[in-house]
N, C-alpha and C positions, 0 to 999 in steps of 0.2 A: 520450030516456029520462028519466023523472021522477026526482027526487032519491030518492024512496022505492024506486023500482024499481032504481036504481043501487046503493043501499045493500043491497038484498036480493041483487043480483048479486055485489057485493063480498064480503058475508058468506059466500055460497055458495062463492065462489072460495077464500076463506081456509080454510073447513071442508074442502074437497076437498084443498087443499094440505097440511093437517095430518092428513089421514086420517080425519076425522070424518064425511065425507059420501061417497056413491058417486061414482066418476069419471064424467066425461062419456061418454055412449054415443052410438052412431050406428047407425041401422037399415041393415043390409046387405040382400042379396038374400033373398027369400022371408020377409021380416019378421024375420030374425034380428037381434038386438041385439048389436052388436059394440063393445067398448071400444076407442076410437081410439088409446089410448096403451099398450096391452100390447106387449111385445116382438114378439109374433107379428104384430100389426097393423102395427107400425112396419116390420118386415121386409117385409111385403107391399107397403107403399108404396115401399120401396127397389126392389123388383122392378119395380113399375110405372114408377118413374123411369128405370131402366136400359132397360126395354123401349121406352119412348117416345123416349129418347135415341137408340136404335138404329133408330127409325122403324118398329117392328112394331106391328101390332094384336095383340090377344090371339089371334085365329084364326091369324094368320101365325106367331106364336111357337109355337103349338101344333103346327103342321105341321112346323116346323123341329126341335123338340125331341122330338116324338112323345109328348107328354103332352096330355091333353084340355084343351080350351078352358075347360070348366067348372072344372077343377082350378086353372088359372091364375087365373081370376076369383075363385075361393074363397080362394086364397092372397093375392091382391092386396087383397082386402077384409078380410083378417084372420080369415075364417071357418074356414079350413083351414090346418093346419101344413104346412110345407115339409120334405121329407125331404132328407138330405144328397145323395142321388143327383139329386133334382130341382134342388137349388141348384147342384151342379157342372155339370149339363147346361145350365142357364140361364147360368152364368158363361161357358161355352164359346161359346154361341150369341150372347151379348150383349157379349162381349169386355170383361168387367168386371175381369179380372186376378185373379179368385178372391175378389172382395169379398163376394159373396152367401154363399159357403160359410163364409168367416170370420165373417160376421155371425150365423151360426147358433150361434156359441159361447155366446150368451146361454142356450141350453138346458142347457149344462153346469151353470151355476149354479143353474138352476131345478130340476135333478134332484138337487141336494144339499140335504137338509133343513136348515132354518135352525139346528137344534140341532147339526148335524154340522159346520157351517161353522167354528166356533171350533176344533174338533179338527183339521180339515184344515189350518188356518193353523198350528197348533202342530206338526203333522206336517211341514210344509214347513220350519219353523224349526229342527227338531230336529237335534242332532248324533248322537243315538243313540235307538233305539226298542226297546222290549221289548213283546212281544205274546203273549198266551195265548188260544187259541181251542179250546173244547170241542166245537163243533158243525159248523163249516165252516172252510175255509181262509181265512186273513186276506185282506182285500181287496187289500192290496199285492202278494199273491202269486197272485192268481186269474188263470186264463187267460180269454181272451175268451169261449170256449164255456161255461166254468163260470159266469162272471159273468152271461152271458145267461140261463141257466136260472134262477139265483137271482133275477134281476131281471125274470123273466117276459117276456123279449123286448123290454123297453123300451130301444131302441137309444140314446137320448140318455143314459139312466142308465148303460148299459154304457160308452159313450164317456167319461162323466165319471169312472167308476171306473178305467178304463184310464189316463186322464189323471193321476190321482193317483199312479200307479206311476212316473211320470217322476222322482219324487224319488229313486228308487233308482239311476238311471242318469245323473243330471245330472253335468255337469263342474264347474260353479261354482254355489254352493259345493259342497264335497265331500259326496257322499251320506252320509246317516246310517248308522251301523252298525245292523243289525237282528238282534235275537236273538228267535227265534220258537219257541214251544212249542205243540204241538197234541196233542189227545187221540187215541189210536189209532183210536177209532171214526170219526173224520173220514176216515180212509183207506178205510173200507168203506161209508160212507153214500153211496148212489147218487144223484148229482146229474147228471141228463142222460144216464145210461147209460154203457156200457163205454168207448165212444170218448172221450167227454168226460172221464171219470174217468182213463183212461189218460193222456190228454194233460195233465191237471192234475198228476198225480203225477210224470210225467216232467219237466214244467216245474219243479216244486218241487225235484227233484234237481238240475236244471241250474242253478238259481239259487244253490246253496250255494257260498260262497266265504269267504275269511278275514273278510270284514266282514258276511256274511249267513249265519247259522246256523239250522238247523231241527232241533228235537229232538221226540221223540214220547214221550208218557206212556203206558205200557202200560195195557191194560184193567184195571179194578178200582177199588178205593177209593183216592182220592188227594186232594190239597189243592185241586184245581182244579174241583171239581164244582159250584161256586156260580155260574159264569158267566164269560164272556170279558171281557177288559179289555186296555188297552195303556197304556204309560208312555212319554212323550216327555221326553228330557233336552235342555234348551235350552242355548245358548251361555251359559256362566257357571255351569252346573251345577245349575240349578233343574229340578225335575221337575213334569210335569203329567199328570194321570190322565184316561183316558177309560174309562168303565165302561158296559157294555151293560145295558139293562133290557128288560122285555117290550114297552115302547112307544117308547122312544127311548134314545139314548146321552147320557151326562152327562159333561161336561168340567169338571174342578175342579183347582185348585192348593192346596186345603186341605191343610195340612201333615199333619194327622192321617190323612186319607184316603189321601194319597199314600204316607205311610210304611207304612200297613197294606198297600197294594197292592204296594209294593216287597218287603215281607216275604213276602207271599203268592206273588209271582212267583218269588222265590228258592226258596221251599219246593217249588213245583211243578217248577221246573227241576231241583232236587236229586233229585226222584223220576223224572225223565225219563231215557231212555236216552242214552248219549253220542252225539255227532253221527254217528260212523261206523256205530254199531249202528242208529241211527234211519234212516239212508239205506238200510241193508240191509233194514230192515223195510218201508220205503216201496217198495223194489224188489220185495220179496216180494209185496206187495199187488198191484203191477202185474202180475206174472207169474201169480199164483194166482187173483186175483179179476177183473182187468180185461182180460186178454188172451184 
């Protein structure tokens, strides 16, 4: 390689490393251009590694796991995504010890928008959470069926949302106390039909305990008509605000914004029904609307 050619190569490498140039691509089957270094492509190469270690051709593996050879080829070249079922079946056939299924965890991060990542981290650090939702049930309290409808069947996104909920049942550190207020309209807004709604409301009731409260603001004019938000109290007492907008959520520790949100939450909570009356109202919705 000439000095000038090497210089162009090195400059290109630096630009790719810094994100100023497109990544290296590779042509897969049927002329499809595949990025060699996406998580999906890397996962495919891991599958190919384990398959060859086990001494299988793609056709032999297809016969063993009852998935098509074309699917295996597409996954190995990074052209097609692997489903959890496919990964688990391959793990069993190739004796990987569950490695392929665990490697799919990269999709959980991918399904969480970058702007939400900061809030998720604060949620995990929180010693207490306060949340108000006027339109849907809070993500931390959604059932799998309810979340699946909201997320339009995106299984990776559903899994990522359910994974967030582990913060409420963890052993160490102690789970945060959660004080949740919802608008009464949420109880009657059909998301997925009667079976999904009934399961969601019954789940909500079952979650109530001394460290997790749910209150309902009755229909009508109240202080929470401007939109949903949540407040995380961190170890040491500082608060962080997460506020929803039409296009994304915003996370801020600006003292003026946080103070206004805390004041708004307390105003909404003061207009909500007491916990016992809220549970009665939720149960009424189950019996009269969703049974």
